[in-house]
C-alpha positions, -999 to 999 in steps of 0.1 A, spaced: -336 -39 -3 -303 -43 15 -276 -17 11 -241 -28 12 -214 -7 30 -185 4 9 -152 -11 21 -130 14 40 -97 -1 27 -81 3 -7 -52 -9 -27 -25 16 -34 1 17 -62 35 29 -50 69 35 -65 102 25 -49 124 56 -46 156 35 -50 149 13 -81 116 29 -94 98 -5 -93 60 0 -91 39 -24 -69 4 -26 -55 0 -28 -17 -30 -31 6 -40 1 24 -43 -18 58 -14 -43 56 -5 -63 87 32 -65 81 62 -44 68 63 -40 31 95 -43 11 103 -36 -25 100 -69 -45 131 -59 -67 157 -43 -44 143 -50 -9 140 -14 3 116 -8 31 85 9 16 57 8 43 50 -1 79 19 -16 96 5 6 123 -24 -15 134 -47 4 111 -38 22 79 -4 15 64 22 42 69 37 45 34 73 57 29 73 57 -9 56 78 -36 19 70 -40 10 68 -77 -26 58 -76 -53 47 -52 -72 18 -67 -110 14 -61 
């Protein structure tokens, strides 16, 4: 029986500190993440895990 490896990346629900919009982002994004409502810069790509600059509400499995 073949065992499958669990993925190391997750989706993360964050809240914009400016307009309080909640959105879901990928934990290993390849680009800068902006708020979809007000355009505030929420996260940066680091070549690995995303560096989040907003409040993390939930880590989704």
